[in-house]
PDB file with SEQRES, HELIX, SHEET and CRYST1 records, atoms N, CA, C and O in Angstrom:
SEQRES   1 A   89  MET SER ASP LYS GLU LEU TYR GLN GLN LYS LYS GLN ALA          
SEQRES   2 A   89  GLN LEU ASP GLU TRP GLN ALA LYS LEU ASP GLU LYS LYS          
SEQRES   3 A   89  ALA GLN ALA SER GLY ALA SER ALA ASP ALA GLN LEU LYS          
SEQRES   4 A   89  LEU LYS GLU GLN VAL LYS VAL LEU GLU GLY LYS ILE GLU          
SEQRES   5 A   89  GLU GLY LYS ALA LYS LEU ALA GLU LEU SER ASP ALA GLY          
SEQRES   6 A   89  ASP ASP ALA TRP GLU SER MET LYS ASP GLY ILE GLU SER          
SEQRES   7 A   89  ALA TRP GLU THR ILE LYS SER ALA PHE LYS GLY                  
HELIX    1 AA1 ASP A    3  SER A   30  1                                  28    
HELIX    2 AA2 ALA A   34  ASP A   63  1                                  30    
HELIX    3 AA3 TRP A   69  LYS A   88  1                                  20    
CRYST1    1.000    1.000    1.000  90.00  90.00  90.00 P 1           1          
ATOM      1  N   MET A   1    -205.879  40.074-131.232  1.00  0.00           N  
ATOM      2  CA  MET A   1    -205.530  41.465-131.484  1.00  0.00           C  
ATOM      3  C   MET A   1    -206.825  42.247-131.733  1.00  0.00           C  
ATOM      4  O   MET A   1    -207.701  41.793-132.469  1.00  0.00           O  
ATOM      5  N   SER A   2    -206.933  43.405-131.124  1.00  0.00           N  
ATOM      6  CA  SER A   2    -208.151  44.203-131.241  1.00  0.00           C  
ATOM      7  C   SER A   2    -208.213  44.919-132.598  1.00  0.00           C  
ATOM      8  O   SER A   2    -207.216  45.022-133.312  1.00  0.00           O  
ATOM      9  N   ASP A   3    -209.404  45.404-132.926  1.00  0.00           N  
ATOM     10  CA  ASP A   3    -209.578  46.174-134.155  1.00  0.00           C  
ATOM     11  C   ASP A   3    -208.700  47.419-134.137  1.00  0.00           C  
ATOM     12  O   ASP A   3    -208.130  47.808-135.156  1.00  0.00           O  
ATOM     13  N   LYS A   4    -208.600  48.033-132.971  1.00  0.00           N  
ATOM     14  CA  LYS A   4    -207.769  49.234-132.847  1.00  0.00           C  
ATOM     15  C   LYS A   4    -206.314  48.910-133.171  1.00  0.00           C  
ATOM     16  O   LYS A   4    -205.664  49.652-133.908  1.00  0.00           O  
ATOM     17  N   GLU A   5    -205.804  47.821-132.634  1.00  0.00           N  
ATOM     18  CA  GLU A   5    -204.414  47.439-132.876  1.00  0.00           C  
ATOM     19  C   GLU A   5    -204.174  47.109-134.347  1.00  0.00           C  
ATOM     20  O   GLU A   5    -203.141  47.476-134.906  1.00  0.00           O  
ATOM     21  N   LEU A   6    -205.113  46.428-134.967  1.00  0.00           N  
ATOM     22  CA  LEU A   6    -204.989  46.110-136.392  1.00  0.00           C  
ATOM     23  C   LEU A   6    -204.988  47.385-137.231  1.00  0.00           C  
ATOM     24  O   LEU A   6    -204.209  47.521-138.175  1.00  0.00           O  
ATOM     25  N   TYR A   7    -205.860  48.304-136.877  1.00  0.00           N  
ATOM     26  CA  TYR A   7    -205.945  49.580-137.582  1.00  0.00           C  
ATOM     27  C   TYR A   7    -204.631  50.351-137.442  1.00  0.00           C  
ATOM     28  O   TYR A   7    -204.114  50.895-138.417  1.00  0.00           O  
ATOM     29  N   GLN A   8    -204.100  50.391-136.216  1.00  0.00           N  
ATOM     30  CA  GLN A   8    -202.825  51.071-135.982  1.00  0.00           C  
ATOM     31  C   GLN A   8    -201.715  50.438-136.811  1.00  0.00           C  
ATOM     32  O   GLN A   8    -200.912  51.153-137.410  1.00  0.00           O  
ATOM     33  N   GLN A   9    -201.658  49.133-136.853  1.00  0.00           N  
ATOM     34  CA  GLN A   9    -200.622  48.448-137.630  1.00  0.00           C  
ATOM     35  C   GLN A   9    -200.728  48.787-139.108  1.00  0.00           C  
ATOM     36  O   GLN A   9    -199.718  49.010-139.774  1.00  0.00           O  
ATOM     37  N   LYS A  10    -201.950  48.825-139.617  1.00  0.00           N  
ATOM     38  CA  LYS A  10    -202.167  49.155-141.023  1.00  0.00           C  
ATOM     39  C   LYS A  10    -201.680  50.576-141.323  1.00  0.00           C  
ATOM     40  O   LYS A  10    -200.995  50.807-142.320  1.00  0.00           O  
ATOM     41  N   LYS A  11    -202.033  51.505-140.467  1.00  0.00           N  
ATOM     42  CA  LYS A  11    -201.625  52.896-140.674  1.00  0.00           C  
ATOM     43  C   LYS A  11    -200.120  53.073-140.493  1.00  0.00           C  
ATOM     44  O   LYS A  11    -199.501  53.857-141.212  1.00  0.00           O  
ATOM     45  N   GLN A  12    -199.531  52.364-139.552  1.00  0.00           N  
ATOM     46  CA  GLN A  12    -198.078  52.433-139.355  1.00  0.00           C  
ATOM     47  C   GLN A  12    -197.354  51.881-140.576  1.00  0.00           C  
ATOM     48  O   GLN A  12    -196.333  52.431-140.991  1.00  0.00           O  
ATOM     49  N   ALA A  13    -197.865  50.810-141.151  1.00  0.00           N  
ATOM     50  CA  ALA A  13    -197.256  50.234-142.354  1.00  0.00           C  
ATOM     51  C   ALA A  13    -197.290  51.236-143.506  1.00  0.00           C  
ATOM     52  O   ALA A  13    -196.331  51.345-144.270  1.00  0.00           O  
ATOM     53  N   GLN A  14    -198.399  51.966-143.628  1.00  0.00           N  
ATOM     54  CA  GLN A  14    -198.497  52.973-144.679  1.00  0.00           C  
ATOM     55  C   GLN A  14    -197.506  54.101-144.425  1.00  0.00           C  
ATOM     56  O   GLN A  14    -196.858  54.574-145.359  1.00  0.00           O  
ATOM     57  N   LEU A  15    -197.379  54.536-143.181  1.00  0.00           N  
ATOM     58  CA  LEU A  15    -196.387  55.569-142.856  1.00  0.00           C  
ATOM     59  C   LEU A  15    -194.980  55.092-143.183  1.00  0.00           C  
ATOM     60  O   LEU A  15    -194.173  55.856-143.714  1.00  0.00           O  
ATOM     61  N   ASP A  16    -194.680  53.840-142.872  1.00  0.00           N  
ATOM     62  CA  ASP A  16    -193.356  53.286-143.173  1.00  0.00           C  
ATOM     63  C   ASP A  16    -193.095  53.283-144.674  1.00  0.00           C  
ATOM     64  O   ASP A  16    -191.981  53.563-145.118  1.00  0.00           O  
ATOM     65  N   GLU A  17    -194.125  52.967-145.450  1.00  0.00           N  
ATOM     66  CA  GLU A  17    -193.992  52.973-146.912  1.00  0.00           C  
ATOM     67  C   GLU A  17    -193.716  54.386-147.418  1.00  0.00           C  
ATOM     68  O   GLU A  17    -192.853  54.597-148.270  1.00  0.00           O  
ATOM     69  N   TRP A  18    -194.461  55.345-146.881  1.00  0.00           N  
ATOM     70  CA  TRP A  18    -194.243  56.736-147.280  1.00  0.00           C  
ATOM     71  C   TRP A  18    -192.862  57.217-146.865  1.00  0.00           C  
ATOM     72  O   TRP A  18    -192.229  57.981-147.594  1.00  0.00           O  
ATOM     73  N   GLN A  19    -192.389  56.784-145.709  1.00  0.00           N  
ATOM     74  CA  GLN A  19    -191.048  57.173-145.255  1.00  0.00           C  
ATOM     75  C   GLN A  19    -189.995  56.632-146.225  1.00  0.00           C  
ATOM     76  O   GLN A  19    -189.017  57.317-146.524  1.00  0.00           O  
ATOM     77  N   ALA A  20    -190.192  55.418-146.710  1.00  0.00           N  
ATOM     78  CA  ALA A  20    -189.258  54.832-147.680  1.00  0.00           C  
ATOM     79  C   ALA A  20    -189.263  55.638-148.976  1.00  0.00           C  
ATOM     80  O   ALA A  20    -188.206  55.862-149.566  1.00  0.00           O  
ATOM     81  N   LYS A  21    -190.433  56.075-149.423  1.00  0.00           N  
ATOM     82  CA  LYS A  21    -190.515  56.901-150.629  1.00  0.00           C  
ATOM     83  C   LYS A  21    -189.828  58.245-150.412  1.00  0.00           C  
ATOM     84  O   LYS A  21    -189.174  58.774-151.311  1.00  0.00           O  
ATOM     85  N   LEU A  22    -189.981  58.781-149.221  1.00  0.00           N  
ATOM     86  CA  LEU A  22    -189.327  60.040-148.890  1.00  0.00           C  
ATOM     87  C   LEU A  22    -187.813  59.871-148.914  1.00  0.00           C  
ATOM     88  O   LEU A  22    -187.100  60.738-149.420  1.00  0.00           O  
ATOM     89  N   ASP A  23    -187.326  58.777-148.380  1.00  0.00           N  
ATOM     90  CA  ASP A  23    -185.889  58.498-148.406  1.00  0.00           C  
ATOM     91  C   ASP A  23    -185.371  58.389-149.835  1.00  0.00           C  
ATOM     92  O   ASP A  23    -184.254  58.815-150.129  1.00  0.00           O  
ATOM     93  N   GLU A  24    -186.188  57.814-150.731  1.00  0.00           N  
ATOM     94  CA  GLU A  24    -185.809  57.729-152.150  1.00  0.00           C  
ATOM     95  C   GLU A  24    -185.680  59.125-152.742  1.00  0.00           C  
ATOM     96  O   GLU A  24    -184.736  59.404-153.480  1.00  0.00           O  
ATOM     97  N   LYS A  25    -186.632  60.006-152.419  1.00  0.00           N  
ATOM     98  CA  LYS A  25    -186.566  61.380-152.934  1.00  0.00           C  
ATOM     99  C   LYS A  25    -185.308  62.088-152.426  1.00  0.00           C  
ATOM    100  O   LYS A  25    -184.668  62.835-153.167  1.00  0.00           O  
ATOM    101  N   LYS A  26    -184.959  61.853-151.171  1.00  0.00           N  
ATOM    102  CA  LYS A  26    -183.744  62.453-150.617  1.00  0.00           C  
ATOM    103  C   LYS A  26    -182.517  61.964-151.380  1.00  0.00           C  
ATOM    104  O   LYS A  26    -181.604  62.741-151.658  1.00  0.00           O  
ATOM    105  N   ALA A  27    -182.496  60.697-151.712  1.00  0.00           N  
ATOM    106  CA  ALA A  27    -181.373  60.134-152.463  1.00  0.00           C  
ATOM    107  C   ALA A  27    -181.318  60.726-153.865  1.00  0.00           C  
ATOM    108  O   ALA A  27    -180.235  61.009-154.378  1.00  0.00           O  
ATOM    109  N   GLN A  28    -182.476  60.913-154.487  1.00  0.00           N  
ATOM    110  CA  GLN A  28    -182.525  61.518-155.819  1.00  0.00           C  
ATOM    111  C   GLN A  28    -181.962  62.940-155.775  1.00  0.00           C  
ATOM    112  O   GLN A  28    -181.242  63.359-156.682  1.00  0.00           O  
ATOM    113  N   ALA A  29    -182.289  63.658-154.737  1.00  0.00           N  
ATOM    114  CA  ALA A  29    -181.852  65.052-154.624  1.00  0.00           C  
ATOM    115  C   ALA A  29    -180.333  65.157-154.578  1.00  0.00           C  
ATOM    116  O   ALA A  29    -179.753  66.092-155.130  1.00  0.00           O  
ATOM    117  N   SER A  30    -179.696  64.204-153.924  1.00  0.00           N  
ATOM    118  CA  SER A  30    -178.247  64.293-153.793  1.00  0.00           C  
ATOM    119  C   SER A  30    -177.531  64.111-155.126  1.00  0.00           C  
ATOM    120  O   SER A  30    -176.407  64.589-155.284  1.00  0.00           O  
ATOM    121  N   GLY A  31    -178.151  63.434-156.087  1.00  0.00           N  
ATOM    122  CA  GLY A  31    -177.509  63.217-157.378  1.00  0.00           C  
ATOM    123  C   GLY A  31    -178.051  64.087-158.490  1.00  0.00           C  
ATOM    124  O   GLY A  31    -177.686  63.906-159.651  1.00  0.00           O  
ATOM    125  N   ALA A  32    -178.920  65.034-158.155  1.00  0.00           N  
ATOM    126  CA  ALA A  32    -179.582  65.848-159.168  1.00  0.00           C  
ATOM    127  C   ALA A  32    -178.833  67.163-159.404  1.00  0.00           C  
ATOM    128  O   ALA A  32    -177.930  67.541-158.658  1.00  0.00           O  
ATOM    129  N   SER A  33    -179.247  67.833-160.465  1.00  0.00           N  
ATOM    130  CA  SER A  33    -178.682  69.156-160.756  1.00  0.00           C  
ATOM    131  C   SER A  33    -179.125  70.133-159.671  1.00  0.00           C  
ATOM    132  O   SER A  33    -180.008  69.824-158.871  1.00  0.00           O  
ATOM    133  N   ALA A  34    -178.514  71.296-159.649  1.00  0.00           N  
ATOM    134  CA  ALA A  34    -178.812  72.287-158.612  1.00  0.00           C  
ATOM    135  C   ALA A  34    -180.287  72.685-158.615  1.00  0.00           C  
ATOM    136  O   ALA A  34    -180.908  72.765-157.555  1.00  0.00           O  
ATOM    137  N   ASP A  35    -180.849  72.934-159.796  1.00  0.00           N  
ATOM    138  CA  ASP A  35    -182.261  73.316-159.879  1.00  0.00           C  
ATOM    139  C   ASP A  35    -183.156  72.186-159.395  1.00  0.00           C  
ATOM    140  O   ASP A  35    -184.113  72.410-158.653  1.00  0.00           O  
ATOM    141  N   ALA A  36    -182.837  70.976-159.820  1.00  0.00           N  
ATOM    142  CA  ALA A  36    -183.632  69.823-159.407  1.00  0.00           C  
ATOM    143  C   ALA A  36    -183.502  69.577-157.907  1.00  0.00           C  
ATOM    144  O   ALA A  36    -184.462  69.179-157.247  1.00  0.00           O  
ATOM    145  N   GLN A  37    -182.300  69.820-157.373  1.00  0.00           N  
ATOM    146  CA  GLN A  37    -182.097  69.657-155.935  1.00  0.00           C  
ATOM    147  C   GLN A  37    -182.990  70.610-155.142  1.00  0.00           C  
ATOM    148  O   GLN A  37    -183.585  70.214-154.139  1.00  0.00           O  
ATOM    149  N   LEU A  38    -183.082  71.845-155.581  1.00  0.00           N  
ATOM    150  CA  LEU A  38    -183.928  72.818-154.891  1.00  0.00           C  
ATOM    151  C   LEU A  38    -185.389  72.362-154.894  1.00  0.00           C  
ATOM    152  O   LEU A  38    -186.076  72.428-153.875  1.00  0.00           O  
ATOM    153  N   LYS A  39    -185.842  71.907-156.042  1.00  0.00           N  
ATOM    154  CA  LYS A  39    -187.233  71.451-156.159  1.00  0.00           C  
ATOM    155  C   LYS A  39    -187.468  70.216-155.289  1.00  0.00           C  
ATOM    156  O   LYS A  39    -188.469  70.136-154.577  1.00  0.00           O  
ATOM    157  N   LEU A  40    -186.557  69.269-155.347  1.00  0.00           N  
ATOM    158  CA  LEU A  40    -186.709  68.042-154.559  1.00  0.00           C  
ATOM    159  C   LEU A  40    -186.625  68.328-153.062  1.00  0.00           C  
ATOM    160  O   LEU A  40    -187.346  67.724-152.268  1.00  0.00           O  
ATOM    161  N   LYS A  41    -185.749  69.245-152.684  1.00  0.00           N  
ATOM    162  CA  LYS A  41    -185.636  69.575-151.256  1.00  0.00           C  
ATOM    163  C   LYS A  41    -186.921  70.204-150.741  1.00  0.00           C  
ATOM    164  O   LYS A  41    -187.319  69.949-149.604  1.00  0.00           O  
ATOM    165  N   GLU A  42    -187.574  71.020-151.555  1.00  0.00           N  
ATOM    166  CA  GLU A  42    -188.854  71.613-151.154  1.00  0.00           C  
ATOM    167  C   GLU A  42    -189.916  70.522-151.010  1.00  0.00           C  
ATOM    168  O   GLU A  42    -190.693  70.532-150.056  1.00  0.00           O  
ATOM    169  N   GLN A  43    -189.946  69.583-151.957  1.00  0.00           N  
ATOM    170  CA  GLN A  43    -190.885  68.464-151.869  1.00  0.00           C  
ATOM    171  C   GLN A  43    -190.631  67.639-150.612  1.00  0.00           C  
ATOM    172  O   GLN A  43    -191.568  67.240-149.921  1.00  0.00           O  
ATOM    173  N   VAL A  44    -189.372  67.389-150.326  1.00  0.00           N  
ATOM    174  CA  VAL A  44    -188.995  66.602-149.147  1.00  0.00           C  
ATOM    175  C   VAL A  44    -189.475  67.302-147.879  1.00  0.00           C  
ATOM    176  O   VAL A  44    -190.001  66.660-146.969  1.00  0.00           O  
ATOM    177  N   LYS A  45    -189.294  68.614-147.826  1.00  0.00           N  
ATOM    178  CA  LYS A  45    -189.718  69.375-146.646  1.00  0.00           C  
ATOM    179  C   LYS A  45    -191.229  69.233-146.424  1.00  0.00           C  
ATOM    180  O   LYS A  45    -191.673  69.010-145.298  1.00  0.00           O  
ATOM    181  N   VAL A  46    -191.998  69.361-147.476  1.00  0.00           N  
ATOM    182  CA  VAL A  46    -193.458  69.229-147.382  1.00  0.00           C  
ATOM    183  C   VAL A  46    -193.829  67.816-146.939  1.00  0.00           C  
ATOM    184  O   VAL A  46    -194.654  67.633-146.043  1.00  0.00           O  
ATOM    185  N   LEU A  47    -193.214  66.823-147.572  1.00  0.00           N  
ATOM    186  CA  LEU A  47    -193.537  65.429-147.260  1.00  0.00           C  
ATOM    187  C   LEU A  47    -193.141  65.062-145.833  1.00  0.00           C  
ATOM    188  O   LEU A  47    -193.844  64.305-145.164  1.00  0.00           O  
ATOM    189  N   GLU A  48    -192.018  65.598-145.369  1.00  0.00           N  
ATOM    190  CA  GLU A  48    -191.614  65.346-143.979  1.00  0.00           C  
ATOM    191  C   GLU A  48    -192.663  65.885-143.010  1.00  0.00           C  
ATOM    192  O   GLU A  48    -192.982  65.251-142.004  1.00  0.00           O  
ATOM    193  N   GLY A  49    -193.189  67.053-143.327  1.00  0.00           N  
ATOM    194  CA  GLY A  49    -194.239  67.637-142.492  1.00  0.00           C  
ATOM    195  C   GLY A  49    -195.492  66.776-142.469  1.00  0.00           C  
ATOM    196  O   GLY A  49    -196.122  66.606-141.425  1.00  0.00           O  
ATOM    197  N   LYS A  50    -195.847  66.234-143.627  1.00  0.00           N  
ATOM    198  CA  LYS A  50    -197.037  65.374-143.719  1.00  0.00           C  
ATOM    199  C   LYS A  50    -196.836  64.087-142.921  1.00  0.00           C  
ATOM    200  O   LYS A  50    -197.753  63.629-142.238  1.00  0.00           O  
ATOM    201  N   ILE A  51    -195.654  63.510-143.004  1.00  0.00           N  
ATOM    202  CA  ILE A  51    -195.373  62.286-142.248  1.00  0.00           C  
ATOM    203  C   ILE A  51    -195.433  62.572-140.752  1.00  0.00           C  
ATOM    204  O   ILE A  51    -195.940  61.753-139.985  1.00  0.00           O  
ATOM    205  N   GLU A  52    -194.924  63.720-140.335  1.00  0.00           N  
ATOM    206  CA  GLU A  52    -194.997  64.088-138.916  1.00  0.00           C  
ATOM    207  C   GLU A  52    -196.452  64.226-138.463  1.00  0.00           C  
ATOM    208  O   GLU A  52    -196.801  63.825-137.353  1.00  0.00           O  
ATOM    209  N   GLU A  53    -197.299  64.795-139.329  1.00  0.00           N  
ATOM    210  CA  GLU A  53    -198.725  64.882-139.016  1.00  0.00           C  
ATOM    211  C   GLU A  53    -199.312  63.490-138.823  1.00  0.00           C  
ATOM    212  O   GLU A  53    -200.088  63.255-137.896  1.00  0.00           O  
ATOM    213  N   GLY A  54    -198.936  62.575-139.700  1.00  0.00           N  
ATOM    214  CA  GLY A  54    -199.413  61.202-139.590  1.00  0.00           C  
ATOM    215  C   GLY A  54    -198.958  60.545-138.298  1.00  0.00           C  
ATOM    216  O   GLY A  54    -199.729  59.846-137.641  1.00  0.00           O  
ATOM    217  N   LYS A  55    -197.715  60.769-137.943  1.00  0.00           N  
ATOM    218  CA  LYS A  55    -197.202  60.210-136.689  1.00  0.00           C  
ATOM    219  C   LYS A  55    -197.957  60.773-135.492  1.00  0.00           C  
ATOM    220  O   LYS A  55    -198.239  60.051-134.535  1.00  0.00           O  
ATOM    221  N   ALA A  56    -198.281  62.048-135.544  1.00  0.00           N  
ATOM    222  CA  ALA A  56    -199.031  62.679-134.452  1.00  0.00           C  
ATOM    223  C   ALA A  56    -200.421  62.066-134.338  1.00  0.00           C  
ATOM    224  O   ALA A  56    -200.907  61.817-133.235  1.00  0.00           O  
ATOM    225  N   LYS A  57    -201.056  61.823-135.478  1.00  0.00           N  
ATOM    226  CA  LYS A  57    -202.382  61.196-135.467  1.00  0.00           C  
ATOM    227  C   LYS A  57    -202.304  59.795-134.877  1.00  0.00           C  
ATOM    228  O   LYS A  57    -203.171  59.394-134.100  1.00  0.00           O  
ATOM    229  N   LEU A  58    -201.270  59.054-135.244  1.00  0.00           N  
ATOM    230  CA  LEU A  58    -201.106  57.709-134.685  1.00  0.00           C  
ATOM    231  C   LEU A  58    -200.872  57.762-133.183  1.00  0.00           C  
ATOM    232  O   LEU A  58    -201.359  56.904-132.446  1.00  0.00           O  
ATOM    233  N   ALA A  59    -200.140  58.751-132.732  1.00  0.00           N  
ATOM    234  CA  ALA A  59    -199.902  58.897-131.297  1.00  0.00           C  
ATOM    235  C   ALA A  59    -201.215  59.195-130.568  1.00  0.00           C  
ATOM    236  O   ALA A  59    -201.463  58.665-129.485  1.00  0.00           O  
ATOM    237  N   GLU A  60    -202.052  60.046-131.166  1.00  0.00           N  
ATOM    238  CA  GLU A  60    -203.364  60.334-130.580  1.00  0.00           C  
ATOM    239  C   GLU A  60    -204.199  59.060-130.506  1.00  0.00           C  
ATOM    240  O   GLU A  60    -204.868  58.796-129.507  1.00  0.00           O  
ATOM    241  N   LEU A  61    -204.148  58.285-131.566  1.00  0.00           N  
ATOM    242  CA  LEU A  61    -204.898  57.032-131.616  1.00  0.00           C  
ATOM    243  C   LEU A  61    -204.412  56.073-130.541  1.00  0.00           C  
ATOM    244  O   LEU A  61    -205.208  55.413-129.875  1.00  0.00           O  
ATOM    245  N   SER A  62    -203.117  56.006-130.383  1.00  0.00           N  
ATOM    246  CA  SER A  62    -202.532  55.116-129.386  1.00  0.00           C  
ATOM    247  C   SER A  62    -202.978  55.500-127.978  1.00  0.00           C  
ATOM    248  O   SER A  62    -203.214  54.640-127.129  1.00  0.00           O  
ATOM    249  N   ASP A  63    -203.089  56.809-127.745  1.00  0.00           N  
ATOM    250  CA  ASP A  63    -203.493  57.302-126.430  1.00  0.00           C  
ATOM    251  C   ASP A  63    -204.988  57.172-126.186  1.00  0.00           C  
ATOM    252  O   ASP A  63    -205.433  57.217-125.039  1.00  0.00           O  
ATOM    253  N   ALA A  64    -205.768  57.011-127.246  1.00  0.00           N  
ATOM    254  CA  ALA A  64    -207.223  56.935-127.104  1.00  0.00           C  
ATOM    255  C   ALA A  64    -207.630  55.601-126.497  1.00  0.00           C  
ATOM    256  O   ALA A  64    -206.998  54.572-126.737  1.00  0.00           O  
ATOM    257  N   GLY A  65    -208.664  55.638-125.731  1.00  0.00           N  
ATOM    258  CA  GLY A  65    -209.196  54.410-125.151  1.00  0.00           C  
ATOM    259  C   GLY A  65    -209.793  53.527-126.224  1.00  0.00           C  
ATOM    260  O   GLY A  65    -210.049  53.972-127.343  1.00  0.00           O  
ATOM    261  N   ASP A  66    -210.011  52.283-125.876  1.00  0.00           N  
ATOM    262  CA  ASP A  66    -210.550  51.333-126.847  1.00  0.00           C  
ATOM    263  C   ASP A  66    -211.921  51.743-127.365  1.00  0.00           C  
ATOM    264  O   ASP A  66    -212.284  51.401-128.490  1.00  0.00           O  
ATOM    265  N   ASP A  67    -212.673  52.460-126.570  1.00  0.00           N  
ATOM    266  CA  ASP A  67    -213.996  52.905-127.001  1.00  0.00           C  
ATOM    267  C   ASP A  67    -213.925  54.191-127.834  1.00  0.00           C  
ATOM    268  O   ASP A  67    -214.721  54.381-128.753  1.00  0.00           O  
ATOM    269  N   ALA A  68    -212.991  55.050-127.517  1.00  0.00           N  
ATOM    270  CA  ALA A  68    -212.913  56.369-128.152  1.00  0.00           C  
ATOM    271  C   ALA A  68    -212.259  56.347-129.528  1.00  0.00           C  
ATOM    272  O   ALA A  68    -212.500  57.255-130.323  1.00  0.00           O  
ATOM    273  N   TRP A  69    -211.456  55.362-129.832  1.00  0.00           N  
ATOM    274  CA  TRP A  69    -210.684  55.398-131.073  1.00  0.00           C  
ATOM    275  C   TRP A  69    -211.572  55.369-132.309  1.00  0.00           C  
ATOM    276  O   TRP A  69    -211.209  55.936-133.340  1.00  0.00           O  
ATOM    277  N   GLU A  70    -212.723  54.723-132.224  1.00  0.00           N  
ATOM    278  CA  GLU A  70    -213.641  54.660-133.379  1.00  0.00           C  
ATOM    279  C   GLU A  70    -214.038  56.066-133.829  1.00  0.00           C  
ATOM    280  O   GLU A  70    -214.154  56.335-135.024  1.00  0.00           O  
ATOM    281  N   SER A  71    -214.244  56.953-132.865  1.00  0.00           N  
ATOM    282  CA  SER A  71    -214.653  58.315-133.205  1.00  0.00           C  
ATOM    283  C   SER A  71    -213.519  59.100-133.859  1.00  0.00           C  
ATOM    284  O   SER A  71    -213.764  60.144-134.464  1.00  0.00           O  
ATOM    285  N   MET A  72    -212.299  58.622-133.749  1.00  0.00           N  
ATOM    286  CA  MET A  72    -211.141  59.301-134.325  1.00  0.00           C  
ATOM    287  C   MET A  72    -210.867  58.878-135.767  1.00  0.00           C  
ATOM    288  O   MET A  72    -210.098  59.531-136.472  1.00  0.00           O  
ATOM    289  N   LYS A  73    -211.490  57.796-136.201  1.00  0.00           N  
ATOM    290  CA  LYS A  73    -211.160  57.231-137.510  1.00  0.00           C  
ATOM    291  C   LYS A  73    -211.359  58.203-138.664  1.00  0.00           C  
ATOM    292  O   LYS A  73    -210.533  58.246-139.576  1.00  0.00           O  
ATOM    293  N   ASP A  74    -212.437  58.985-138.647  1.00  0.00           N  
ATOM    294  CA  ASP A  74    -212.674  59.919-139.747  1.00  0.00           C  
ATOM    295  C   ASP A  74    -211.550  60.935-139.869  1.00  0.00           C  
ATOM    296  O   ASP A  74    -211.095  61.231-140.973  1.00  0.00           O  
ATOM    297  N   GLY A  75    -211.101  61.467-138.744  1.00  0.00           N  
ATOM    298  CA  GLY A  75    -210.004  62.424-138.767  1.00  0.00           C  
ATOM    299  C   GLY A  75    -208.704  61.802-139.254  1.00  0.00           C  
ATOM    300  O   GLY A  75    -207.937  62.435-139.979  1.00  0.00           O  
ATOM    301  N   ILE A  76    -208.464  60.571-138.856  1.00  0.00           N  
ATOM    302  CA  ILE A  76    -207.250  59.867-139.287  1.00  0.00           C  
ATOM    303  C   ILE A  76    -207.318  59.580-140.780  1.00  0.00           C  
ATOM    304  O   ILE A  76    -206.342  59.781-141.503  1.00  0.00           O  
ATOM    305  N   GLU A  77    -208.474  59.110-141.240  1.00  0.00           N  
ATOM    306  CA  GLU A  77    -208.621  58.821-142.668  1.00  0.00           C  
ATOM    307  C   GLU A  77    -208.431  60.090-143.499  1.00  0.00           C  
ATOM    308  O   GLU A  77    -207.823  60.049-144.569  1.00  0.00           O  
ATOM    309  N   SER A  78    -208.945  61.203-143.013  1.00  0.00           N  
ATOM    310  CA  SER A  78    -208.774  62.475-143.711  1.00  0.00           C  
ATOM    311  C   SER A  78    -207.296  62.863-143.778  1.00  0.00           C  
ATOM    312  O   SER A  78    -206.811  63.302-144.821  1.00  0.00           O  
ATOM    313  N   ALA A  79    -206.595  62.700-142.675  1.00  0.00           N  
ATOM    314  CA  ALA A  79    -205.163  63.009-142.650  1.00  0.00           C  
ATOM    315  C   ALA A  79    -204.406  62.103-143.612  1.00  0.00           C  
ATOM    316  O   ALA A  79    -203.491  62.554-144.301  1.00  0.00           O  
ATOM    317  N   TRP A  80    -204.782  60.835-143.663  1.00  0.00           N  
ATOM    318  CA  TRP A  80    -204.101  59.892-144.551  1.00  0.00           C  
ATOM    319  C   TRP A  80    -204.338  60.251-146.014  1.00  0.00           C  
ATOM    320  O   TRP A  80    -203.438  60.103-146.840  1.00  0.00           O  
ATOM    321  N   GLU A  81    -205.532  60.717-146.339  1.00  0.00           N  
ATOM    322  CA  GLU A  81    -205.811  61.134-147.716  1.00  0.00           C  
ATOM    323  C   GLU A  81    -204.956  62.346-148.088  1.00  0.00           C  
ATOM    324  O   GLU A  81    -204.471  62.447-149.215  1.00  0.00           O  
ATOM    325  N   THR A  82    -204.775  63.256-147.145  1.00  0.00           N  
ATOM    326  CA  THR A  82    -203.939  64.429-147.391  1.00  0.00           C  
ATOM    327  C   THR A  82    -202.484  64.012-147.629  1.00  0.00           C  
ATOM    328  O   THR A  82    -201.824  64.524-148.532  1.00  0.00           O  
ATOM    329  N   ILE A  83    -202.002  63.090-146.821  1.00  0.00           N  
ATOM    330  CA  ILE A  83    -200.621  62.614-146.991  1.00  0.00           C  
ATOM    331  C   ILE A  83    -200.490  61.891-148.328  1.00  0.00           C  
ATOM    332  O   ILE A  83    -199.532  62.103-149.071  1.00  0.00           O  
ATOM    333  N   LYS A  84    -201.448  61.050-148.616  1.00  0.00           N  
ATOM    334  CA  LYS A  84    -201.438  60.290-149.873  1.00  0.00           C  
ATOM    335  C   LYS A  84    -201.392  61.235-151.073  1.00  0.00           C  
ATOM    336  O   LYS A  84    -200.640  61.008-152.021  1.00  0.00           O  
ATOM    337  N   SER A  85    -202.198  62.293-151.029  1.00  0.00           N  
ATOM    338  CA  SER A  85    -202.207  63.287-152.111  1.00  0.00           C  
ATOM    339  C   SER A  85    -200.860  63.979-152.240  1.00  0.00           C  
ATOM    340  O   SER A  85    -200.396  64.242-153.350  1.00  0.00           O  
ATOM    341  N   ALA A  86    -200.238  64.270-151.118  1.00  0.00           N  
ATOM    342  CA  ALA A  86    -198.933  64.937-151.153  1.00  0.00           C  
ATOM    343  C   ALA A  86    -197.890  64.057-151.828  1.00  0.00           C  
ATOM    344  O   ALA A  86    -197.018  64.561-152.537  1.00  0.00           O  
ATOM    345  N   PHE A  87    -197.972  62.757-151.616  1.00  0.00           N  
ATOM    346  CA  PHE A  87    -197.011  61.861-152.235  1.00  0.00           C  
ATOM    347  C   PHE A  87    -197.275  61.651-153.714  1.00  0.00           C  
ATOM    348  O   PHE A  87    -196.361  61.300-154.460  1.00  0.00           O  
ATOM    349  N   LYS A  88    -198.495  61.856-154.145  1.00  0.00           N  
ATOM    350  CA  LYS A  88    -198.819  61.730-155.568  1.00  0.00           C  
ATOM    351  C   LYS A  88    -198.434  62.971-156.331  1.00  0.00           C  
ATOM    352  O   LYS A  88    -198.143  62.916-157.526  1.00  0.00           O  
ATOM    353  N   GLY A  89    -198.434  64.108-155.629  1.00  0.00           N  
ATOM    354  CA  GLY A  89    -198.198  65.390-156.284  1.00  0.00           C  
ATOM    355  C   GLY A  89    -196.790  65.694-156.535  1.00  0.00           C  
ATOM    356  O   GLY A  89    -196.475  66.750-157.083  1.00  0.00           O  
TER     357      GLY A  89                                                      
END                                                                             
């Protein structure tokens, strides 16, 4: 397995983990009070957008040639830090 494939798998696993956390937030919203539901729904909307950004970055990586993907790593790492921060906030 190439370095690119290993990197993609690692990033996909992180996206899957974040998706599971997002699903938990959605479940919390359904059992919360009206005010809490509004707040959680806004958080879910933001997090869904961040996950979509991550998926787009992975798609770009997948389309990149074996030589070009190394140059994309900084942008991907930056996107992952942004997503990570959104999930902490």
